[in-house]
Backbone bond lengths (Angstrom), bond angles and torsions (degrees), N, CA, C in turn:
res aa  C-N    CA-C-N  psi(-1)  N-CA   C-N-CA  omega(-1)  CA-C   N-CA-C  phi
1 M - - - 1.398 - - 1.558 109.90 -
2 V 1.430 113.84 146.80 1.425 119.18 -179.61 1.570 106.38 -108.21
3 G 1.211 121.46 121.24 1.480 120.60 175.50 1.291 115.19 -122.23
4 V 1.382 119.43 177.36 1.492 124.73 178.46 1.548 108.31 -131.82
5 V 1.174 119.72 133.27 1.473 123.34 177.58 1.565 111.48 -109.38
6 L 1.227 114.96 118.44 1.359 120.03 -178.18 1.565 114.15 -111.07
7 L 1.246 116.60 119.26 1.473 121.78 -165.75 1.584 105.74 -114.67
8 L 1.273 120.11 116.56 1.419 125.01 -179.05 1.552 106.80 -114.90
9 R 1.338 110.28 139.25 1.486 119.55 -176.97 1.558 107.95 -132.23
10 D 1.233 117.63 127.55 1.518 120.99 172.10 1.508 111.53 -83.16
11 V 1.311 109.80 110.25 1.523 118.98 178.59 1.546 116.01 -99.85
12 T 1.343 117.09 14.71 1.358 119.35 178.45 1.534 118.73 -61.41
13 R 1.350 116.17 -31.93 1.454 117.61 175.68 1.423 114.65 -74.23
14 L 1.443 115.91 -35.63 1.458 122.88 -176.36 1.730 101.93 -70.55
15 K 1.196 115.24 -37.59 1.529 117.89 -179.39 1.536 106.35 -63.71
16 E 1.351 119.26 -43.33 1.349 120.22 -175.56 1.505 114.42 -72.43
17 L 1.456 112.73 -32.32 1.444 113.13 172.22 1.546 111.64 -68.05
18 D 1.304 119.26 -38.06 1.427 122.22 177.33 1.557 111.87 -60.02
19 R 1.326 116.57 -39.94 1.396 122.42 -178.56 1.631 108.94 -65.71
20 L 1.355 115.04 -47.12 1.465 118.38 177.86 1.491 111.91 -63.23
21 K 1.364 117.44 -36.96 1.408 116.05 -179.82 1.546 112.32 -66.56
22 T 1.346 117.26 -38.44 1.375 120.94 172.89 1.564 118.07 -61.93
23 E 1.331 108.67 -43.63 1.555 111.98 170.49 1.466 115.81 -59.74
24 F 1.325 113.40 -39.92 1.648 118.35 177.63 1.464 110.56 -56.21
25 V 1.394 112.70 -54.91 1.474 122.25 -175.14 1.595 108.54 -60.23
26 M 1.357 115.97 -38.39 1.478 115.84 -179.52 1.567 110.73 -69.59
27 T 1.325 115.33 -38.36 1.461 120.44 -177.41 1.514 110.13 -67.43
28 A 1.291 115.00 -49.13 1.450 125.24 -177.85 1.546 107.87 -59.97
29 S 1.362 116.39 -47.91 1.514 118.47 -178.61 1.574 108.39 -65.33
30 H 1.315 118.99 -37.45 1.442 116.98 177.18 1.513 112.73 -65.14
31 E 1.325 120.35 -37.71 1.346 125.22 -174.79 1.547 109.50 -72.92
32 L 1.346 115.76 -29.72 1.480 120.15 176.43 1.481 120.86 -69.13
33 R 1.359 109.16 -25.68 1.443 117.92 -167.01 1.609 109.07 -70.02
34 T 1.368 122.19 -32.17 1.358 123.15 177.53 1.544 120.90 -71.49
35 P 1.440 114.24 -42.17 1.473 111.50 168.63 1.527 117.56 -66.79
36 L 1.449 113.96 -34.46 1.452 116.58 -178.00 1.493 108.71 -65.51
37 T 1.360 119.63 -35.48 1.466 121.46 178.23 1.493 109.56 -63.24
38 G 1.292 115.17 -43.56 1.505 123.76 -176.24 1.659 107.95 -62.33
39 I 1.360 113.25 -45.85 1.448 117.06 178.93 1.566 111.72 -63.03
40 A 1.401 113.17 -44.50 1.376 111.95 -179.59 1.466 116.63 -69.21
41 M 1.279 124.01 -26.86 1.394 126.57 171.73 1.486 113.86 -65.79
42 S 1.358 113.98 -41.45 1.491 121.82 176.66 1.503 112.84 -64.62
43 I 1.352 116.28 -39.16 1.429 118.60 176.04 1.503 113.42 -67.94
44 D 1.264 116.87 -41.19 1.463 124.11 178.87 1.565 109.44 -62.75
45 L 1.379 114.15 -44.93 1.486 111.46 177.45 1.555 114.59 -65.73
46 L 1.494 114.12 -30.35 1.441 114.95 -177.38 1.664 106.69 -70.00
47 R 1.316 110.41 -36.28 1.570 113.59 -179.20 1.549 111.23 -67.38
48 E 1.347 118.59 -34.10 1.362 123.44 174.70 1.615 114.73 -65.26
49 R 1.357 107.46 -52.08 1.503 113.76 -173.74 1.505 114.57 -74.74
50 A 1.415 113.03 -31.68 1.519 119.18 -172.87 1.536 112.48 -93.30
51 M 1.422 118.88 5.66 1.430 122.21 177.88 1.521 107.18 -57.50
52 G 1.326 113.58 124.90 1.489 122.47 173.51 1.486 112.78 88.31
53 K 1.316 117.03 -8.80 1.475 122.82 -178.89 1.484 111.78 -96.00
54 L 1.411 120.31 -16.00 1.504 122.45 -169.53 1.477 103.71 -106.30
55 D 1.292 117.24 153.13 1.504 120.96 167.92 1.537 111.86 -77.54
56 E 1.226 118.88 172.94 1.450 124.01 -170.29 1.568 111.97 -63.94
57 S 1.286 117.18 -39.58 1.423 117.98 171.98 1.500 118.17 -64.65
58 E 1.278 114.26 -38.40 1.437 116.26 174.17 1.453 114.12 -71.23
59 Q 1.220 120.90 -37.08 1.535 123.36 171.89 1.427 109.30 -57.67
60 Q 1.298 122.08 -44.29 1.385 125.42 -177.13 1.379 114.31 -67.27
61 L 1.410 122.04 -32.31 1.432 125.05 172.91 1.469 109.22 -66.98
62 L 1.298 119.99 -46.48 1.426 123.21 -178.82 1.535 110.87 -62.45
63 D 1.356 119.89 -42.47 1.406 125.12 179.86 1.569 105.22 -62.71
64 A 1.337 118.47 -44.35 1.478 118.07 180.00 1.562 112.62 -65.80
65 A 1.267 113.25 -34.14 1.538 113.10 179.86 1.573 107.39 -69.07
66 H 1.335 117.86 -35.50 1.420 119.27 -178.77 1.597 109.32 -67.44
67 E 1.288 120.09 -38.67 1.425 120.77 174.68 1.457 119.62 -69.26
68 E 1.248 116.44 -36.21 1.473 126.57 171.57 1.529 109.80 -58.60
69 V 1.309 115.27 -51.54 1.546 120.05 177.82 1.416 112.14 -59.29
70 Q 1.339 118.75 -41.98 1.458 120.69 179.77 1.601 110.68 -64.88
71 R 1.282 114.40 -39.69 1.454 120.72 172.59 1.668 111.62 -56.55
72 L 1.267 110.19 -49.15 1.528 115.94 -176.09 1.589 104.39 -66.59
73 K 1.278 124.74 -36.30 1.428 127.54 177.90 1.519 111.52 -59.55
74 V 1.394 114.48 -45.97 1.465 119.57 179.55 1.421 111.94 -65.78
75 L 1.468 115.49 -46.87 1.483 116.39 177.46 1.467 111.67 -60.95
76 V 1.239 125.56 -41.49 1.617 127.19 -173.48 1.574 98.99 -69.09
77 S 1.354 123.50 -46.28 1.396 120.36 -178.40 1.585 115.96 -62.62
78 N 1.378 112.75 -34.34 1.474 117.94 175.71 1.440 111.90 -72.16
79 L 1.332 123.16 -38.81 1.411 126.77 170.98 1.518 118.93 -59.37
80 L 1.337 112.34 -36.60 1.380 123.47 177.44 1.616 109.43 -68.95
81 D 1.287 111.58 -46.21 1.481 115.53 -175.17 1.491 109.42 -67.59
82 L 1.331 119.58 -43.67 1.418 128.34 -177.70 1.531 109.57 -65.70
83 S 1.338 121.29 -37.17 1.434 125.30 -178.97 1.588 105.93 -74.01
84 R 1.266 120.20 -37.57 1.379 119.94 179.34 1.443 112.45 -68.04
85 I 1.377 121.58 -43.50 1.396 126.72 176.84 1.517 109.14 -61.68
86 E 1.222 123.00 -41.34 1.505 128.98 -179.53 1.452 111.99 -63.57
87 A 1.310 114.78 -35.74 1.500 127.86 -177.61 1.531 107.20 -86.94
88 G 1.294 123.20 -10.22 1.524 122.83 177.84 1.464 108.00 81.22
89 K 1.359 123.25 14.52 1.435 122.57 -170.06 1.617 112.43 -98.01
90 I 1.378 113.33 7.14 1.485 116.09 175.94 1.570 106.75 -109.50
91 E 1.273 119.44 117.02 1.431 126.67 -177.29 1.595 108.73 -72.28
92 M 1.252 114.25 136.02 1.546 120.10 174.80 1.538 106.46 -97.65
93 E 1.300 117.25 133.64 1.461 122.64 -179.75 1.631 106.45 -99.44
94 F 1.190 121.37 80.27 1.482 119.20 -168.23 1.495 106.24 -77.92
95 E 1.371 116.24 145.04 1.427 125.81 174.62 1.417 114.52 -158.65
96 R 1.382 118.56 170.37 1.537 117.79 177.90 1.547 107.85 -79.82
97 V 1.229 116.09 119.47 1.497 123.23 -174.21 1.499 107.48 -122.38
98 P 1.436 116.67 131.33 1.491 120.31 174.24 1.591 104.42 -78.80
99 V 1.275 113.94 134.88 1.555 118.12 179.88 1.455 111.41 -51.77
100 Q 1.319 115.85 -45.47 1.459 122.79 -177.21 1.618 109.22 -51.07
101 L 1.326 112.46 -43.97 1.555 111.13 178.01 1.524 115.34 -61.88
102 L 1.385 122.30 -27.33 1.408 122.76 172.00 1.502 116.25 -62.66
103 F 1.366 112.28 -38.84 1.419 118.45 -179.75 1.628 108.77 -77.04
104 D 1.239 116.48 -31.33 1.477 123.37 -174.10 1.662 103.24 -68.16
105 K 1.370 113.97 -35.61 1.521 120.36 -177.51 1.617 105.73 -77.23
106 A 1.328 118.71 -40.66 1.444 119.00 -166.15 1.500 112.69 -85.65
107 L 1.460 119.83 -26.11 1.483 118.08 -166.40 1.603 109.88 -89.13
108 P 1.201 126.66 -31.20 1.455 123.80 -175.66 1.524 117.16 -54.47
109 P 1.340 118.87 -42.70 1.456 117.64 171.87 1.446 121.97 -55.77
110 F 1.363 117.51 -19.48 1.382 119.47 -175.38 1.577 113.12 -104.30
111 K 1.318 113.51 3.48 1.525 116.33 -172.83 1.551 109.49 -67.61
112 A 1.388 117.64 -46.38 1.497 119.60 178.28 1.578 109.46 -58.26
113 Q 1.307 119.53 -46.77 1.432 122.94 -168.63 1.607 102.30 -67.63
114 A 1.409 116.54 -50.25 1.453 119.77 177.69 1.606 112.28 -53.57
115 D 1.255 119.37 -41.58 1.427 124.30 179.65 1.616 112.46 -61.12
116 E 1.376 108.69 -47.98 1.413 119.11 179.99 1.561 109.95 -58.75
117 K 1.343 119.35 -32.51 1.483 120.94 179.31 1.590 109.07 -97.27
118 S 1.246 117.42 -2.67 1.445 121.74 -171.87 1.560 117.16 57.80
119 V 1.283 110.16 35.59 1.472 122.06 179.67 1.480 108.03 -90.36
120 Q 1.380 115.57 130.68 1.410 119.73 177.53 1.550 113.72 -88.77
121 L 1.264 119.22 126.10 1.417 122.83 173.50 1.519 110.02 -94.63
122 A 1.307 118.85 100.26 1.468 126.84 -169.46 1.516 106.17 -100.60
123 L 1.349 120.80 112.16 1.533 125.34 174.61 1.462 111.80 -109.15
124 T 1.347 111.21 130.06 1.483 117.98 -174.56 1.555 103.49 -128.79
125 L 1.420 114.00 114.99 1.428 118.70 176.11 1.533 110.66 -124.53
126 P 1.264 121.83 131.99 1.342 123.68 -176.47 1.566 111.37 -76.78
127 P 1.300 123.54 155.69 1.402 126.74 -179.75 1.522 110.85 -67.58
128 R 1.393 116.27 146.96 1.534 117.74 173.53 1.460 108.25 65.64
129 L 1.329 119.61 33.24 1.475 116.87 174.51 1.537 113.71 -73.37
130 P 1.293 118.47 129.65 1.493 115.80 -167.97 1.619 107.74 -71.95
131 Q 1.269 118.21 156.54 1.447 122.48 171.84 1.563 114.43 -69.30
132 V 1.292 117.78 151.98 1.398 123.38 -178.97 1.441 114.67 -104.45
133 K 1.371 117.97 152.03 1.537 115.84 168.87 1.560 109.89 -95.01
134 A 1.386 110.45 113.63 1.530 116.19 -170.49 1.589 108.00 -154.94
135 D 1.357 109.09 166.70 1.397 119.64 169.82 1.593 105.32 -96.34
136 A 1.310 115.76 97.79 1.447 120.80 -168.37 1.557 111.58 -52.99
137 H 1.384 118.03 -36.52 1.477 122.06 -178.49 1.413 108.75 -67.19
138 K 1.299 122.88 -42.14 1.423 123.23 -171.82 1.458 113.14 -82.85
139 I 1.400 117.38 -30.71 1.541 118.47 174.79 1.522 110.27 -73.07
140 T 1.345 115.25 -29.99 1.500 119.39 174.54 1.508 107.55 -61.03
141 W 1.381 117.10 -40.85 1.503 121.70 178.58 1.541 110.65 -57.44
142 V 1.361 114.32 -45.01 1.393 122.76 177.74 1.497 111.79 -59.73
143 L 1.277 121.60 -50.58 1.505 131.17 178.09 1.558 106.52 -60.71
144 T 1.190 117.19 -47.08 1.515 121.03 176.13 1.485 115.80 -58.14
145 N 1.345 117.11 -40.35 1.483 120.46 178.75 1.514 110.62 -71.68
146 L 1.311 114.64 -37.07 1.557 117.27 -179.50 1.472 108.66 -73.29
147 I 1.317 122.99 -37.36 1.469 126.53 173.75 1.531 115.50 -62.57
148 S 1.282 113.22 -42.77 1.450 122.06 177.28 1.533 110.36 -61.94
149 N 1.342 117.21 -47.05 1.435 122.31 178.15 1.554 111.25 -61.31
150 A 1.308 117.67 -44.09 1.487 124.86 -176.93 1.532 108.21 -59.30
151 L 1.375 112.69 -45.61 1.377 123.63 -174.61 1.506 114.88 -63.70
152 R 1.412 108.17 -39.70 1.532 122.65 178.53 1.495 106.22 -58.10
153 Y 1.318 120.72 -41.61 1.505 121.57 -161.02 1.610 107.58 -104.58
154 T 1.355 114.73 -3.19 1.490 115.24 -178.83 1.521 111.83 -91.83
155 D 1.331 118.31 128.89 1.400 118.81 -177.54 1.600 114.71 -70.01
156 N 1.208 117.30 168.65 1.562 119.43 175.95 1.537 108.88 -57.40
157 R 1.381 112.08 142.03 1.450 124.25 -178.67 1.629 111.11 60.77
158 G 1.270 111.07 30.71 1.495 118.10 174.90 1.582 107.40 -94.96
159 Q 1.319 112.55 -166.49 1.481 118.59 -171.02 1.441 106.24 -143.30
160 I 1.336 118.99 135.31 1.527 124.27 165.58 1.573 111.00 -116.11
161 R 1.275 111.85 124.23 1.540 117.20 -173.05 1.431 109.15 -104.19
162 L 1.270 123.12 129.09 1.386 127.53 -179.00 1.679 107.88 -122.89
163 R 1.251 111.20 130.40 1.431 114.02 -169.14 1.612 107.60 -145.16
164 A 1.397 117.08 154.70 1.367 122.92 173.20 1.475 108.61 -141.30
165 E 1.345 120.59 135.25 1.412 125.79 -179.32 1.559 113.79 -138.37
166 N 1.132 115.97 146.87 1.521 122.98 -175.03 1.569 107.94 -92.70
167 Y 1.248 116.98 123.30 1.479 124.75 173.41 1.501 109.45 -125.59
168 G 1.287 115.17 90.66 1.464 119.20 176.45 1.567 115.44 66.05
169 S 1.279 118.13 -112.61 1.433 120.83 174.83 1.484 115.60 -94.79
170 Q 1.338 115.02 13.38 1.437 118.77 -175.38 1.568 107.24 -130.26
171 V 1.395 113.31 155.49 1.493 119.27 168.23 1.568 104.06 -117.34
172 H 1.336 112.85 131.41 1.461 118.38 178.68 1.575 107.40 -104.44
173 I 1.419 114.96 123.26 1.358 118.19 -177.35 1.599 105.78 -118.47
174 S 1.433 112.50 129.54 1.379 114.80 -171.86 1.556 111.23 -134.04
175 V 1.331 114.34 149.89 1.481 123.50 178.52 1.503 104.99 -125.73
176 S 1.399 112.62 120.39 1.483 120.26 178.75 1.506 110.92 -116.85
177 D 1.405 115.23 144.95 1.510 120.68 176.99 1.425 110.30 -129.10
178 D 1.369 110.38 172.80 1.502 121.88 177.82 1.486 113.46 -98.36
179 G 1.268 118.81 12.97 1.488 124.76 -169.11 1.502 112.97 -71.88
180 P 1.393 113.42 -171.70 1.454 114.12 -174.48 1.488 119.66 -75.30
181 G 1.403 113.68 -1.06 1.428 118.09 179.15 1.557 114.92 83.09
182 I 1.218 118.75 172.82 1.470 121.68 178.29 1.489 110.11 -117.77
183 P 1.407 118.92 129.39 1.408 124.05 171.28 1.582 112.48 -46.67
184 H 1.332 111.72 140.04 1.504 118.26 -175.43 1.556 108.03 -57.73
185 E 1.311 119.92 -36.20 1.401 119.10 -172.08 1.577 113.36 -73.15
186 F 1.304 117.52 -9.19 1.538 124.20 -174.93 1.598 104.60 -106.20
187 Q 1.331 115.42 -15.43 1.606 113.24 -169.39 1.471 108.46 -68.28
188 T 1.369 126.59 -28.61 1.488 124.25 176.82 1.557 109.83 -85.60
189 K 1.334 124.14 -1.60 1.317 123.87 -173.21 1.556 118.84 -116.51
190 I 1.380 113.76 -17.39 1.427 118.92 -174.73 1.607 117.80 -66.13
191 F 1.318 112.03 -11.98 1.435 116.35 173.26 1.543 117.08 -88.31
192 Q 1.326 109.37 0.04 1.609 117.31 176.40 1.501 109.23 -82.93
193 K 1.254 114.61 155.74 1.452 119.75 173.99 1.444 113.90 -59.48
194 F 1.301 120.11 138.11 1.457 129.90 173.12 1.496 115.12 66.04
195 V 1.322 116.15 4.89 1.473 112.76 -174.34 1.671 106.88 -86.20
196 Q 1.292 117.33 135.41 1.386 124.78 -179.49 1.491 111.46 -133.25
197 V 1.272 121.86 138.81 1.486 126.03 -173.83 1.466 109.16 -65.65
198 K 1.333 115.33 133.53 1.484 122.47 -175.42 1.501 105.76 -67.72
199 G 1.477 109.81 131.87 1.410 115.84 -178.11 1.570 114.85 90.66
200 D 1.388 112.26 -9.48 1.490 120.96 174.55 1.497 112.37 -59.77
201 K 1.338 122.18 111.53 1.395 124.80 175.53 1.514 114.05 -86.33
202 A 1.329 116.66 -9.01 1.433 115.80 -178.30 1.601 108.65 -75.74
203 S 1.427 111.15 143.77 1.519 116.74 176.94 1.474 110.50 -75.87
204 G 1.382 111.53 146.61 1.490 118.54 170.87 1.543 110.62 168.80
205 S 1.274 116.36 172.16 1.439 122.45 -172.11 1.476 107.10 -97.05
206 G 1.297 129.02 -10.19 1.387 129.76 -172.26 1.476 112.74 65.62
207 L 1.309 118.67 27.81 1.441 125.38 173.79 1.393 115.62 -104.97
208 G 1.303 118.40 -29.97 1.525 120.20 -173.54 1.544 116.06 -51.28
209 L 1.317 119.53 -48.76 1.435 118.28 177.95 1.475 113.97 -69.40
210 A 1.307 114.95 -27.62 1.590 115.02 175.81 1.351 114.33 -66.42
211 I 1.457 116.46 -36.42 1.479 121.97 174.81 1.444 111.50 -66.40
212 C 1.457 116.47 -42.15 1.481 118.44 175.19 1.387 114.43 -50.75
213 R 1.453 115.48 -49.26 1.412 122.83 -175.81 1.549 111.17 -60.81
214 E 1.357 115.84 -41.81 1.573 113.71 179.07 1.394 110.08 -69.50
215 I 1.375 122.45 -36.93 1.485 119.60 -180.00 1.527 109.95 -62.32
216 V 1.254 116.03 -45.26 1.482 122.40 -176.04 1.496 106.28 -61.73
217 R 1.383 118.29 -45.00 1.452 117.79 -175.30 1.501 109.06 -67.72
218 A 1.402 119.58 -33.50 1.399 119.41 172.20 1.524 118.14 -57.68
219 H 1.287 114.74 -22.87 1.386 125.76 175.87 1.589 116.05 -92.89
220 S 1.411 110.97 12.95 1.433 121.20 -179.86 1.635 111.70 64.15
221 G 1.296 114.14 21.95 1.496 118.89 -177.64 1.481 112.71 -107.31
222 A 1.349 116.82 -171.62 1.473 122.01 -176.10 1.640 102.83 -135.54
223 I 1.379 114.87 158.70 1.436 117.15 172.99 1.449 104.20 -139.68
224 W 1.354 115.90 143.59 1.571 120.25 174.04 1.481 106.29 -154.11
225 V 1.392 111.54 176.70 1.472 123.39 -176.25 1.458 105.43 -129.44
226 D 1.360 114.65 138.66 1.549 123.41 170.86 1.556 104.32 -117.83
227 S 1.274 118.85 117.73 1.542 116.60 -174.09 1.610 107.41 -146.12
228 T 1.228 111.31 143.11 1.518 118.23 173.51 1.546 105.21 -121.90
229 P 1.237 123.21 121.33 1.499 128.41 -177.46 1.495 107.42 -54.65
230 G 1.258 118.13 120.71 1.514 125.20 176.07 1.562 107.38 93.74
231 R 1.353 121.84 -0.47 1.360 122.02 177.61 1.528 118.97 -129.73
232 G 1.320 116.74 16.37 1.371 124.92 177.15 1.612 114.32 86.45
233 S 1.361 110.55 -176.80 1.457 116.05 -173.91 1.492 110.28 -139.99
234 T 1.269 115.13 150.36 1.466 122.11 171.30 1.417 116.34 -124.32
235 F 1.319 121.26 120.03 1.471 127.33 176.65 1.404 108.79 -96.37
236 T 1.267 118.15 136.80 1.499 125.65 -177.86 1.479 105.89 -136.21
237 F 1.401 112.80 138.33 1.492 122.88 164.75 1.441 113.59 -137.75
238 T 1.346 118.12 156.03 1.451 123.08 -177.41 1.471 110.49 -115.14
239 L 1.431 112.36 152.03 1.384 121.04 177.90 1.447 105.00 -137.61
240 P 1.420 114.55 148.01 1.526 116.13 -172.91 1.586 106.42 -79.33
241 V 1.374 116.30 143.47 1.509 120.34 173.33 1.557 103.74 -66.65
242 S 1.430 112.45 138.35 1.410 115.18 173.34 1.502 111.98 -80.29
243 Q 1.302 113.16 127.87 1.556 126.81 -175.04 1.516 108.66 -79.81
């Protein structure tokens, strides 16, 4: 006999728990921003007024406090942004955008760092590339995050390749690096919140790629990585062609 087994599971409660978790993180992040801003301002004032009055160890402690507060501010900001996106509370301002404009906005901040490491930023755009339907500010954020990661893992005198190609109703935008690559067991997990590659010495909250994924999803697109350990990585995301 040939049969079919149909398994149904009510996930209403799980969905509600996930919604409540997102709202809690968003509220907590919002409430943390005010005291963190106050602490940061106080530390900056101390660094300015106490310059030359502290011994070396005291100055190092104050500098360390400044760096840690800045890291906390970035973490809280990322948590708030991610929670808002997941809750659908960030509005997207879609418009017709030339792909060249996205790279023009994303690349300049990295020129000095790339020159310092002698890393080449190679951009390849085909002629007559169609415009995309996108929120230019938020997609620039995605590109900036991917380029920043690529630059972090690319050795001196390496190369970062940026490319856009048209595939039917979509444009694929990719960022490739010559870095150490990503172990296979992490390639399906790195877009999840707080996931960091084992042995990764780079600092970060593990939220950047999760935010990238949510922004791309809000554009009805997809994002993925192709990587071979020891041979670099290519991150690709899609945007719809503007009709």
